[in-house]
C-alpha positions as CSV (number, residue, x, y, z in Angstrom):
1,M,-51.5,15.2,14.3
2,E,-50.5,12.1,16.1
3,E,-47.5,12.9,18.6
4,N,-45.2,10.2,17.8
5,L,-41.5,9.8,17.4
6,T,-41.3,6.2,16.9
7,Q,-39.7,5.1,13.5
8,E,-41.6,2.2,12.2
9,Q,-39.3,-0.6,11.3
10,S,-39.2,-2.4,7.7
11,A,-36.8,-4.5,5.4
12,I,-37.0,-1.8,3.3
13,I,-33.4,-0.1,2.7
14,K,-33.8,3.5,3.9
15,I,-31.3,6.1,2.7
16,A,-31.2,9.5,4.6
17,M,-30.1,13.1,2.6
18,F,-28.4,15.2,5.4
19,G,-26.3,18.1,5.4
20,P,-27.0,22.2,5.5
21,E,-29.5,24.0,3.6
22,S,-29.8,24.3,-0.4
23,T,-27.0,21.4,-0.8
24,G,-29.4,19.8,-3.3
25,K,-31.0,17.0,-0.8
26,T,-34.3,17.2,-2.1
27,T,-33.3,17.2,-6.2
28,L,-31.1,14.0,-5.0
29,A,-34.1,12.3,-3.3
30,I,-36.2,12.8,-6.3
31,Q,-33.8,11.7,-8.6
32,L,-33.4,8.4,-6.8
33,A,-37.0,7.8,-6.4
34,E,-37.1,7.9,-9.7
35,Y,-34.6,5.9,-10.9
36,Y,-35.6,3.2,-8.3
37,K,-39.3,3.4,-9.0
38,T,-40.0,4.1,-5.4
39,V,-41.7,6.6,-3.4
40,W,-39.4,9.3,-1.3
41,V,-40.0,11.9,2.0
42,P,-40.3,15.4,1.3
43,E,-39.3,17.9,3.9
44,F,-42.2,18.6,6.2
45,A,-41.1,21.5,7.7
46,R,-41.0,23.3,4.4
47,D,-44.7,23.3,4.1
48,Y,-45.3,23.9,8.0
49,L,-43.1,26.8,8.1
50,Q,-44.6,28.3,4.6
51,E,-47.7,28.3,6.2
52,K,-46.3,29.7,9.2
53,W,-44.7,32.6,6.9
54,D,-48.0,32.8,4.6
55,K,-49.6,33.8,7.7
56,S,-48.1,35.6,9.9
57,Q,-44.9,36.4,8.2
58,L,-42.9,34.9,10.9
59,I,-39.8,32.4,10.0
60,C,-39.0,29.3,12.1
61,D,-38.2,29.5,15.8
62,V,-37.0,26.8,18.4
63,D,-41.1,26.1,19.4
64,D,-41.2,24.8,15.9
65,M,-38.7,22.3,16.0
66,L,-40.9,19.3,18.4
67,P,-43.9,19.6,15.9
68,I,-41.8,19.5,12.7
69,A,-39.8,16.3,14.3
70,Y,-43.5,15.0,14.8
71,G,-44.5,15.8,11.8
72,Q,-41.4,14.2,9.8
73,T,-41.7,11.3,11.5
74,K,-45.4,10.7,10.9
75,L,-44.9,11.5,6.8
76,E,-41.8,8.6,6.4
77,N,-43.6,6.4,8.4
78,E,-46.5,6.8,5.6
79,K,-44.1,6.7,3.0
80,L,-42.3,3.5,4.4
81,A,-46.1,1.4,4.0
82,V,-46.1,2.1,0.5
83,A,-42.1,2.3,-0.7
84,N,-40.7,-0.6,-3.1
85,K,-37.2,-1.7,-1.5
86,Y,-35.7,1.7,-1.1
87,L,-37.1,4.6,0.4
88,F,-35.3,7.9,-0.1
89,C,-35.6,10.9,2.9
90,D,-35.3,14.2,1.6
91,T,-34.7,14.9,5.6
92,N,-34.5,13.1,9.0
93,L,-34.8,14.1,13.0
94,M,-31.3,14.2,12.6
95,V,-31.1,17.0,10.4
96,T,-33.6,18.8,12.6
97,K,-31.4,18.2,16.0
98,V,-28.8,19.9,14.3
99,F,-30.6,22.8,13.2
100,S,-32.0,23.0,16.7
101,E,-28.5,23.1,17.7
102,V,-26.5,25.5,15.4
103,Y,-29.8,28.2,15.1
104,Y,-31.1,27.8,18.7
105,D,-28.3,26.7,20.9
106,Y,-31.0,24.1,22.3
107,C,-32.4,20.9,21.4
108,D,-35.7,19.0,23.0
109,P,-34.8,15.9,24.8
110,L,-37.7,13.8,23.1
111,L,-36.0,15.2,19.7
112,N,-32.5,14.5,20.7
113,E,-33.4,11.1,21.3
114,A,-35.5,10.4,18.5
115,A,-32.9,11.7,16.3
116,Q,-30.3,9.1,17.8
117,E,-32.9,6.1,17.5
118,H,-33.7,6.6,14.2
119,E,-32.0,4.2,12.1
120,Y,-31.3,4.7,8.3
121,D,-29.3,2.2,6.3
122,L,-27.1,5.3,5.0
123,F,-26.7,8.7,5.3
124,F,-25.8,10.9,1.8
125,L,-23.8,13.9,3.5
126,T,-24.6,16.4,0.8
127,D,-21.4,18.5,0.3
128,I,-21.8,22.3,0.0
129,D,-20.1,22.6,-3.6
130,V,-23.2,23.6,-5.0
131,P,-24.8,27.1,-5.4
132,W,-26.7,28.5,-2.2
133,E,-30.4,29.6,-3.4
134,K,-32.4,31.8,-1.7
135,D,-36.1,31.4,-0.7
136,D,-38.5,32.7,1.8
137,L,-37.4,29.9,4.6
138,R,-33.4,30.5,3.5
139,D,-31.7,33.3,5.6
140,R,-28.4,32.6,6.3
141,P,-26.2,31.6,3.3
142,Q,-23.2,32.8,5.8
143,G,-20.8,30.4,7.3
144,R,-21.9,27.3,5.1
145,E,-18.3,25.7,6.0
146,S,-18.5,25.7,9.6
147,V,-22.4,24.6,9.4
148,F,-21.2,21.8,7.2
149,T,-18.3,20.8,9.7
150,V,-21.6,20.7,12.5
151,F,-23.4,18.2,10.1
152,K,-21.0,15.8,9.8
153,K,-19.7,16.0,13.3
154,S,-22.9,15.0,14.1
155,L,-22.7,11.9,12.1
156,V,-19.5,10.6,13.2
157,D,-20.2,11.5,17.2
158,N,-23.4,9.4,16.7
159,N,-21.8,6.7,15.0
160,K,-24.1,7.0,11.7
161,P,-23.0,5.3,8.3
162,F,-22.8,7.8,5.6
163,I,-20.7,8.6,2.8
164,T,-20.1,12.3,1.1
165,L,-21.5,13.3,-2.1
166,S,-19.5,16.1,-3.9
167,G,-20.3,17.6,-7.5
168,D,-23.0,18.5,-10.0
169,K,-26.4,16.7,-9.6
170,D,-25.6,14.5,-12.4
171,L,-22.3,13.2,-10.6
172,R,-23.9,13.2,-7.4
173,L,-27.0,10.6,-9.1
174,K,-24.3,8.7,-10.6
175,K,-22.2,8.1,-7.2
176,A,-25.2,7.6,-5.4
177,I,-26.7,4.7,-7.6
178,S,-23.4,3.0,-7.8
179,I,-23.2,3.0,-4.2
180,I,-26.6,1.9,-3.4
181,D,-26.6,-1.3,-5.8
182,D,-23.5,-1.7,-3.9
183,L,-25.0,-1.2,-0.2
184,A,-27.8,-3.9,-1.5
185,K,-25.3,-6.4,-2.2
186,A,-23.1,-5.9,1.0
187,K,-26.5,-6.3,3.2
188,E,-27.3,-9.9,1.0
189,M,-23.8,-11.0,2.2
190,G,-24.6,-10.0,5.8
191,L,-22.4,-6.8,6.3
192,S,-23.6,-4.0,8.5
193,S,-24.1,0.0,7.1
194,I,-20.9,0.5,9.2
195,D,-18.8,-2.4,7.3
196,F,-20.3,-1.3,3.7
197,V,-19.0,2.6,4.6
198,Q,-15.5,1.2,6.1
199,L,-15.0,-0.8,3.0
200,Y,-15.9,2.2,0.7
201,E,-13.4,4.5,2.7
202,H,-10.6,2.1,1.9
203,G,-11.8,1.7,-1.6
204,I,-11.9,-1.9,-1.1
205,S,-14.7,-3.4,-3.3
206,L,-17.4,-5.9,-2.6
207,G,-15.6,-8.2,-5.0
208,N,-12.0,-7.7,-3.0
209,F,-13.9,-8.5,-0.1
210,K,-15.5,-11.5,-1.0
211,K,-12.4,-12.7,-2.7
212,Q,-10.2,-12.5,0.3
213,L,-12.7,-14.5,2.7
214,D,-12.8,-17.0,-0.1
215,I,-8.7,-17.0,-0.2
216,F,-8.7,-17.6,3.7
217,E,-11.7,-20.3,3.2
218,K,-9.8,-22.5,0.3
219,G,-6.3,-21.4,1.4
220,I,-3.3,-20.6,-0.9
221,S,-1.7,-23.3,-3.4
222,K,1.7,-23.8,-2.7
223,T,3.9,-22.9,-5.9
224,E,5.2,-26.0,-7.6
225,L,9.2,-26.1,-8.1
226,I,10.7,-28.0,-11.3
227,E,14.2,-26.8,-10.1
228,P,16.5,-24.4,-9.4
229,A,17.7,-21.8,-11.6
230,T,21.1,-22.7,-11.8
231,L,24.1,-20.8,-14.1
232,D,23.2,-21.4,-17.7
233,N,19.8,-23.2,-17.1
234,G,18.1,-19.8,-16.2
235,I,20.6,-17.3,-14.8
236,V,23.0,-15.6,-17.1
237,N,26.7,-16.1,-15.8
238,L,28.4,-13.0,-17.8
239,S,32.4,-12.6,-18.1
240,E,34.3,-9.6,-17.2
241,K,34.5,-8.3,-20.8
242,E,30.7,-8.8,-21.5
243,S,29.8,-7.1,-18.2
244,K,31.9,-4.0,-19.3
245,E,30.1,-4.5,-22.8
246,K,26.5,-4.3,-21.3
247,A,27.2,-1.3,-19.1
248,A,28.7,0.9,-21.9
249,F,25.9,-0.5,-24.0
250,F,23.7,1.6,-21.1
251,D,25.7,4.6,-20.8
252,D,25.6,5.0,-24.9
253,N,22.1,4.9,-24.5
254,K,20.5,6.1,-21.2
255,D,19.8,9.4,-22.5
256,D,17.4,8.0,-24.7
257,Y,15.4,6.7,-21.7
258,T,13.8,8.2,-18.6
259,L,15.3,6.4,-15.5
260,L,14.0,6.1,-12.2
261,K,15.3,4.5,-9.1
262,F,12.3,2.9,-6.8
263,V,13.0,2.5,-3.2
264,P,10.4,0.6,-1.2
265,A,10.7,2.7,2.3
266,S,7.5,2.5,4.1
267,G,8.3,0.2,7.3
268,A,9.2,1.0,10.6
269,A,12.7,-0.6,11.8
270,S,11.5,-2.4,14.8
271,R,12.7,-5.9,13.3
272,M,15.9,-4.6,13.2
273,F,16.0,-4.2,16.8
274,K,13.8,-6.8,17.7
275,F,16.3,-8.8,20.0
276,L,17.1,-5.6,22.0
277,I,13.9,-4.9,22.5
278,T,12.9,-8.5,24.1
279,F,15.9,-8.3,26.3
280,L,14.4,-4.9,28.0
281,K,11.7,-6.6,28.4
282,E,13.2,-9.8,29.9
283,F,16.6,-8.7,31.6
284,S,16.3,-8.0,35.1
285,V,19.0,-5.5,35.8
286,T,19.3,-5.7,39.5
287,K,19.0,-9.5,39.7
288,E,21.2,-10.9,36.7
289,S,24.3,-10.1,35.2
290,I,24.1,-9.3,30.9
291,N,26.1,-13.0,30.6
292,A,23.8,-14.6,32.8
293,Y,20.8,-13.3,30.6
294,V,22.7,-14.7,27.5
295,N,22.9,-17.9,28.9
296,R,19.6,-18.2,29.8
297,K,18.2,-17.1,26.9
298,K,20.8,-18.6,24.7
299,N,20.8,-15.2,23.0
300,N,23.7,-15.0,20.5
301,K,22.8,-11.6,18.6
302,L,23.4,-9.4,22.2
303,P,27.0,-10.7,22.7
304,V,27.5,-9.4,19.0
305,F,25.8,-6.3,19.4
306,V,27.8,-5.7,23.0
307,V,31.2,-6.3,21.5
308,G,30.8,-3.7,18.7
309,L,28.9,-1.5,20.4
310,E,31.8,1.4,19.6
311,K,31.3,0.9,15.9
312,F,28.0,1.7,15.3
313,P,27.2,4.8,13.3
314,F,25.1,6.2,16.3
315,Y,27.3,5.4,19.1
316,E,28.8,8.6,20.0
317,E,25.3,10.5,19.8
318,I,24.1,8.0,22.2
319,D,27.0,7.9,24.4
320,K,26.8,11.9,24.5
321,K,23.5,11.7,25.4
322,L,23.8,9.2,28.2
323,R,26.7,11.2,30.1
324,E,23.9,14.4,29.6
325,E,21.5,12.6,31.7
326,I,23.7,10.5,33.7
327,L,25.8,12.7,35.4
328,S,27.7,9.5,37.2
329,F,28.1,7.5,33.9
330,D,31.4,6.8,34.3
331,S,31.5,5.4,37.6
332,L,28.6,2.7,36.4
333,H,29.2,-1.0,36.5
334,R,29.3,-1.8,32.9
335,N,26.4,-3.9,32.8
336,L,24.6,-0.6,33.7
337,K,26.0,1.4,30.6
338,I,24.8,-1.1,28.3
339,Y,21.7,-1.5,29.8
340,Y,20.9,2.2,29.7
341,F,22.5,2.5,26.1
342,I,20.1,0.2,24.5
343,K,17.2,2.2,27.0
344,L,17.9,5.4,25.3
345,L,18.3,4.2,22.2
346,L,14.9,2.5,22.0
347,S,13.0,5.1,24.2
348,G,10.5,6.9,22.8
349,D,11.5,9.8,24.6
350,Y,14.8,9.9,23.1
351,F,16.0,8.2,20.3
352,D,13.3,5.7,19.3
353,Y,15.0,4.1,17.0
354,A,12.7,1.1,16.4
355,N,9.8,3.0,15.6
356,K,11.6,5.2,12.9
357,P,11.7,4.2,9.1
358,K,15.3,2.4,8.6
359,G,15.9,5.1,5.9
360,V,16.4,7.7,8.5
361,L,18.6,6.3,10.7
362,P,22.8,6.6,11.0
363,F,24.2,3.9,8.6
364,H,27.3,4.5,8.1
365,K,29.9,6.7,10.0
366,Y,32.6,8.8,7.5
367,K,35.3,11.1,9.1
368,T,33.1,14.4,8.7
369,H,29.6,13.1,9.0
370,T,27.1,10.4,10.0
371,A,25.2,9.1,6.7
372,T,21.6,7.6,6.8
373,A,20.3,5.1,4.3
374,I,18.6,7.9,2.6
375,E,21.7,10.0,1.6
376,E,23.2,7.2,0.6
377,H,20.6,6.0,-1.9
378,L,20.9,9.7,-3.2
379,Q,24.6,9.0,-3.4
380,E,24.2,6.0,-5.2
381,C,21.5,6.8,-7.6
382,V,23.3,10.1,-9.3
383,Q,26.1,7.0,-10.3
384,Y,23.4,5.3,-12.5
385,S,19.9,6.2,-12.7
386,C,20.4,9.7,-14.7
387,S,20.1,10.6,-18.0
388,N,20.1,13.9,-19.0
389,G,21.9,15.5,-16.4
390,V,18.8,14.6,-14.3
391,S,18.3,11.5,-11.5
392,N,15.1,10.4,-10.6
393,L,14.8,8.8,-7.1
394,H,11.0,7.8,-5.6
395,F,10.3,6.0,-2.1
396,T,7.6,5.0,-0.8
397,V,6.7,5.9,2.7
398,S,4.0,5.7,5.3
399,E,2.7,8.9,5.5
400,E,3.3,9.9,9.0
401,H,7.3,9.3,8.4
402,L,7.3,11.7,5.3
403,P,8.4,14.8,7.2
404,Q,11.7,12.8,8.4
405,F,12.6,11.6,4.7
406,E,11.8,15.4,3.6
407,A,14.2,16.9,6.1
408,I,16.7,14.6,5.3
409,I,16.4,14.9,1.5
410,N,16.4,19.0,1.6
411,T,19.8,18.7,3.4
412,I,21.7,16.7,1.7
413,R,20.0,17.1,-1.8
414,P,21.9,20.1,-2.5
415,L,25.3,18.8,-1.5
416,V,25.0,15.6,-3.6
417,E,23.8,17.3,-6.6
418,K,26.6,20.3,-6.6
419,E,29.4,17.7,-6.2
420,A,27.9,15.2,-9.1
421,K,26.7,18.5,-10.8
422,I,23.6,16.5,-11.1
423,S,19.9,17.8,-10.6
424,I,18.1,15.1,-8.4
425,D,14.2,15.0,-8.3
426,V,13.0,13.2,-5.3
427,N,9.3,12.0,-5.1
428,Y,7.4,10.1,-2.8
429,S,4.1,7.7,-2.5
430,F,2.1,5.9,0.3
431,Q,0.9,2.5,0.0
432,K,-2.9,2.8,-0.9
433,K,-5.5,2.0,1.4
434,S,-7.4,0.1,-1.0
435,T,-4.5,-2.3,-1.0
436,D,-5.2,-2.9,2.8
437,T,-6.5,-6.3,3.3
438,I,-9.3,-7.8,6.1
439,A,-8.1,-9.4,9.2
440,V,-10.5,-12.8,9.9
441,N,-10.2,-15.0,13.1
442,V,-8.7,-18.5,13.2
443,N,-12.1,-19.9,12.2
444,N,-11.8,-17.6,9.0
445,S,-14.8,-15.4,10.5
446,V,-14.3,-11.8,9.7
447,F,-12.3,-10.5,12.8
448,R,-13.5,-7.2,14.5
449,S,-12.7,-4.7,17.0
450,E,-13.5,-3.9,20.5
451,V,-16.0,-1.1,19.2
452,N,-17.1,-4.0,16.4
453,K,-15.4,-2.6,13.6
454,L,-13.6,-4.4,10.5
455,V,-10.1,-4.8,10.9
456,F,-7.6,-3.9,8.4
457,R,-3.8,-4.5,7.6
458,P,-1.3,-3.5,5.0
459,G,-1.6,-5.5,2.3
460,G,2.3,-6.4,2.0
461,H,5.0,-5.3,-0.2
462,G,3.2,-6.6,-3.0
463,A,0.5,-3.7,-2.7
464,L,3.4,-1.5,-3.8
465,I,3.0,-2.7,-7.9
466,E,0.1,0.1,-7.2
467,N,2.7,2.5,-6.9
468,L,5.3,1.2,-9.2
469,N,2.2,1.4,-11.6
470,N,1.7,4.9,-11.0
471,L,5.2,6.1,-12.0
472,D,6.0,7.4,-15.6
473,A,9.5,6.1,-16.2
474,D,11.2,4.0,-19.1
475,I,13.4,1.8,-16.7
476,V,13.0,1.7,-13.5
477,F,16.0,0.5,-11.1
478,V,14.2,-1.3,-7.6
479,K,16.2,-1.7,-4.8
480,N,15.3,-2.1,-1.0
481,I,15.9,1.2,1.3
482,D,18.8,-1.1,3.4
483,N,20.5,-2.3,1.0
484,V,23.0,0.4,0.6
485,S,27.0,0.2,1.3
486,Q,29.6,2.6,2.6
487,N,32.3,1.1,0.2
488,D,32.1,0.0,-3.2
489,V,29.6,2.2,-4.5
490,D,31.2,2.3,-8.1
491,K,31.1,-1.6,-8.1
492,V,27.4,-1.7,-7.2
493,A,26.4,1.1,-9.9
494,F,28.7,-0.8,-12.2
495,Y,26.5,-3.8,-11.7
496,K,23.2,-1.9,-12.1
497,K,24.7,-0.5,-15.6
498,V,25.3,-4.0,-16.5
499,L,21.6,-5.1,-15.7
500,A,20.3,-2.2,-17.6
501,G,22.2,-2.8,-20.8
502,I,20.9,-6.3,-20.8
503,L,17.2,-4.6,-20.3
504,I,18.0,-2.2,-23.1
505,E,19.3,-4.6,-25.5
506,L,16.3,-7.1,-25.1
507,Q,13.9,-4.4,-24.8
508,Q,15.1,-2.9,-28.4
509,K,14.8,-6.6,-29.9
510,T,11.8,-7.4,-28.5
511,F,9.7,-4.0,-29.6
512,Y,11.7,-4.6,-33.0
513,Y,9.8,-7.9,-33.2
514,L,6.5,-6.7,-32.0
515,E,7.0,-3.5,-34.6
516,R,7.5,-6.2,-37.5
517,I,4.2,-7.9,-36.7
518,D,2.2,-5.2,-36.1
519,C,3.3,-3.9,-39.4
520,G,2.5,-7.3,-40.8
521,T,5.9,-7.5,-42.4
522,I,7.1,-11.0,-40.6
523,D,7.9,-14.0,-43.0
524,M,8.6,-17.4,-41.4
525,M,12.3,-17.1,-41.4
526,L,11.6,-13.9,-39.0
527,L,9.2,-16.0,-36.6
528,D,11.4,-19.0,-36.2
529,E,14.2,-16.3,-34.9
530,I,11.6,-14.9,-32.8
531,V,10.5,-18.3,-31.1
532,A,14.7,-18.7,-30.9
533,F,15.0,-15.6,-29.0
534,L,11.8,-16.7,-26.7
535,K,13.8,-19.6,-25.5
536,E,17.3,-18.6,-25.1
537,N,17.0,-15.0,-24.4
538,L,13.9,-14.7,-22.7
539,N,13.6,-17.9,-21.2
540,V,10.0,-18.3,-22.5
541,I,8.4,-21.8,-23.0
542,L,6.4,-21.9,-25.5
543,P,2.3,-23.4,-25.3
544,L,2.2,-26.9,-25.9
545,D,0.1,-26.6,-28.9
546,F,2.1,-24.0,-30.2
547,N,3.4,-26.1,-33.3
548,N,-0.2,-27.3,-34.2
549,L,-1.0,-23.7,-34.9
550,N,-1.2,-21.6,-38.1
551,F,1.4,-19.0,-39.4
552,E,-1.0,-16.2,-38.1
553,E,-1.9,-17.7,-34.9
554,K,1.6,-18.5,-34.1
555,A,2.3,-14.6,-35.1
556,Q,-0.2,-13.4,-32.3
557,S,0.7,-16.0,-30.0
558,I,4.4,-14.8,-30.1
559,V,2.6,-11.0,-29.5
560,T,0.9,-12.3,-26.2
561,L,4.0,-13.5,-25.2
562,L,6.5,-11.0,-26.0
563,D,4.3,-8.0,-25.3
564,R,4.9,-7.7,-21.3
565,P,7.0,-5.8,-19.1
566,I,10.3,-6.8,-18.6
567,R,12.6,-7.5,-15.3
568,V,16.4,-8.1,-15.2
569,C,17.1,-9.6,-11.9
570,G,20.7,-9.9,-10.3
571,M,21.2,-13.0,-8.2
572,V,23.8,-13.8,-5.8
573,I,25.2,-16.8,-4.8
574,N,23.5,-18.8,-1.9
575,E,25.0,-18.1,1.4
576,G,22.0,-19.1,3.5
577,E,20.5,-15.8,3.6
578,P,16.1,-16.1,4.4
579,G,14.4,-15.0,1.4
580,G,13.4,-15.9,-2.0
581,G,15.3,-17.2,-4.7
582,P,15.2,-18.0,-8.3
583,F,13.4,-21.3,-9.3
584,W,11.5,-22.7,-12.8
585,T,8.0,-23.2,-11.9
586,K,4.9,-24.5,-12.9
587,N,1.6,-22.7,-12.4
588,G,-2.0,-24.3,-12.2
589,D,-2.3,-24.0,-15.9
590,G,0.8,-25.9,-16.4
591,V,2.9,-23.1,-17.8
592,V,6.3,-23.4,-17.2
593,S,8.4,-20.2,-16.1
594,L,10.9,-18.4,-14.0
595,Q,10.0,-17.2,-10.9
596,I,11.5,-15.7,-7.6
597,V,10.2,-18.0,-4.9
598,E,10.0,-17.4,-0.8
599,S,10.2,-20.7,0.9
600,S,6.6,-19.7,2.3
601,E,5.0,-20.4,-0.9
602,V,6.5,-24.1,-1.4
603,D,5.0,-27.2,0.5
604,L,8.0,-28.0,3.0
605,V,5.9,-31.4,3.6
606,N,6.5,-32.8,0.1
607,K,10.6,-33.9,0.5
608,K,10.8,-33.8,-3.3
609,Q,9.9,-30.0,-3.0
610,E,11.9,-29.3,0.1
611,K,14.9,-30.9,-1.7
612,I,14.4,-28.7,-4.8
613,L,14.2,-25.7,-2.6
614,T,17.2,-26.3,-0.3
615,G,19.1,-27.5,-3.9
616,S,18.9,-23.4,-4.8
617,T,22.2,-22.2,-5.9
618,H,21.3,-18.3,-5.6
619,F,19.5,-15.8,-3.6
620,N,17.5,-12.9,-4.5
621,P,18.5,-9.9,-3.1
622,V,16.0,-7.3,-4.8
623,D,18.5,-5.9,-7.5
624,L,15.7,-5.2,-10.4
625,V,16.0,-3.1,-13.9
626,C,12.5,-2.6,-15.3
627,G,11.2,-1.9,-18.6
628,I,7.4,-1.0,-17.8
629,K,6.1,0.2,-21.4
630,N,5.2,-1.4,-24.6
631,Y,6.7,-1.1,-28.3
632,K,3.9,1.7,-28.4
633,K,5.8,4.2,-25.8
634,T,2.9,3.8,-23.4
635,K,2.6,2.4,-20.1
636,F,1.6,-1.3,-18.8
637,D,-0.9,-1.9,-16.6
638,L,1.3,-3.4,-14.1
639,T,-1.9,-4.7,-12.3
640,Q,-2.8,-6.8,-15.2
641,F,0.4,-9.0,-14.9
642,V,0.2,-10.1,-11.3
643,D,-0.5,-13.7,-10.2
644,Q,-3.3,-13.3,-7.4
645,D,-2.8,-16.8,-6.2
646,R,0.4,-16.4,-5.2
647,G,-0.2,-14.3,-2.1
648,F,0.6,-15.3,1.5
649,I,-1.6,-16.2,4.8
650,V,0.0,-15.2,8.1
651,E,-0.6,-15.7,11.6
652,K,-0.5,-12.6,13.5
653,S,-1.7,-11.1,16.9
654,I,-4.2,-8.2,17.4
655,S,-4.4,-7.4,21.5
656,G,-3.3,-10.7,22.2
657,K,-5.9,-12.3,19.8
658,D,-4.6,-14.7,17.2
659,I,-5.9,-13.9,13.9
660,K,-5.0,-14.5,10.1
661,A,-3.9,-11.9,7.4
662,Y,-3.7,-11.8,4.1
663,E,-0.9,-10.5,2.0
664,L,-0.6,-9.6,-1.4
665,P,1.7,-11.5,-3.6
666,G,4.9,-10.2,-3.0
667,L,6.2,-7.3,-5.5
668,W,9.0,-9.4,-6.9
669,N,7.1,-12.8,-6.6
670,G,3.5,-12.7,-7.4
671,A,3.2,-9.3,-8.5
672,M,5.7,-9.6,-11.5
673,A,5.0,-12.9,-12.0
674,N,3.7,-12.7,-15.9
675,W,6.9,-10.2,-16.7
676,L,9.2,-11.4,-19.2
677,T,12.1,-12.4,-17.0
678,V,15.7,-12.5,-17.2
679,F,18.2,-13.6,-14.3
680,V,22.0,-12.4,-14.3
681,Q,24.4,-13.5,-11.9
682,V,26.1,-10.4,-10.0
683,P,28.7,-10.6,-7.3
684,L,27.9,-10.4,-3.5
685,V,29.3,-6.6,-3.3
686,T,26.0,-5.6,-4.7
687,F,24.2,-7.1,-1.4
688,N,24.3,-5.1,1.6
689,P,21.0,-5.7,3.7
690,V,20.7,-4.4,7.1
691,K,18.0,-7.0,8.5
692,T,19.3,-6.6,12.0
693,V,21.1,-3.8,13.9
694,N,23.9,-6.0,13.7
695,D,24.3,-6.1,10.4
696,L,25.7,-2.6,10.5
697,L,28.7,-4.1,12.0
698,N,29.6,-5.8,8.2
699,G,32.3,-4.8,6.4
700,A,30.3,-2.7,3.8
701,H,28.9,-0.6,6.4
702,Q,32.1,0.1,8.3
703,P,34.7,2.6,7.1
704,K,37.6,1.0,5.4
């Protein structure tokens, strides 16, 4: 036997089976070789050790490790020479290395070096979820979990590209074939095996990855505005009497529906305290006064914060802590008191507010306690998102923030339930990794980290359409985590009921029409009635060729237009708030529809478009009521109603390097672009966002 541990190089894609004994490696290697009509590399150690057993009844020992490694390398090189595109290796030197370390607590340096140097396009780590089978060479069924952990760690420590395979042999084969086919495509795209595994672990398909790169290369088309949606031209304006009727209609019908309140609450509060973070970085406490800093930086937010300091709901707690930490606090100059207050507020060793989620921060000061935004959402939820004595509330959170949410919910919920005499069911979900997006350099090439790995970023709030899609409810109220009020909760709840009443009325009529069409009991008179309903109540512009269609074709066209999720959106009068607004728009196919549009989606270089944008009379406060089931009472697949062309390319910085990132079509922008949409004017009392900490000084967040 030639003693050579050098692995021959080739364009053949090599797949290595890797895992403890009796985990299906040989079975899988044979299956894959048969499927791809190529050869596989058997385990040299099996024949070698069987021969040793037959001759002397001796099992493997440490002195066998290096001969096995030589034999395995030689056998692999021989098979490589006759392989067809793929080579499947039942084992490899990494397996031999791990066995040597596990069984003998020693690995020959030659074997160790060769095992690390041998390269495979992919390792399949075979799970221990298959029965252990005894034979002459297998003597240790115990401790499979710990051995499996060692095998996995060896792949991680040596930076080997691997995917774990679990399940029975048929499931493993099906999964392996799908992975290998995608791996071959990834290689053709110029991706490394490590890249491929990263994408696989994120759940991002190669098609999605390529699509994102194409978006960076081609850019995103701007939304074409036709005109602002205004009162009686896309925005419904109800009288007080009509509003009461809609709210009463909701109350009369709500027990026929499963209701749920959906609150996006994933992000940290860093933007809320941005100007204070900047202050701590730029202010020199020994060289200038706070007034001098304000004048130097022209910072108009800091004086508002300082003047209102004692009105913030967190003031007393932080002031108390300051006095505990600084015994001479009262004798300090006012500049130092303010500086230390802000420092304690943001310090990771103390309150760390900028790194906490908005939901857990103190928002409102009551006589008996301080309330977080989470508590206010519970109090509000029981007012309108309640049917048959149950109120359902769903938060989308970051996984690391979940314990903080649960701690508050577990404390507050029993008190709210007792007071409201309603049971509250609270659930959570995380933004899926598969909705993350790739980062690129400014020249649109893939951005890589210092360790040469792909960099992914969260896909923005548009990713939450996946979370919304997984909810099992008839009617969903959508509201941001920071849009709560200490006062006028009854009015806020009333207008939520108004929007929900409108939704139910529209949905009932829509379902009636669809059922009639489905049953074939529609005539020309009813068809004309439906057309009028589409135009007047749902703001649907019919296709240009609609009048040229015959009766059956018109009916089918109506089904396509009607059989969609419905959203009724509250709109407030525009008072200069940054963000989206309601517009009539035209998409690339020439379809005119009502949409919520962000200013970043508009071509501001085009003076006509800019004029339309600035002519907007209303603002989107993210006050939505959604119907997400069809007339057959089954859930829509909400991902099928997304306008994928309405994403965002944003400029960011990572480790001091400029990058570009792609954000998915916004949850209430492109993600709901193909829904049936109705805009309704609601009063400003319903819109109380906390974008910066100073917003907590506004009347809605202060005790009356």
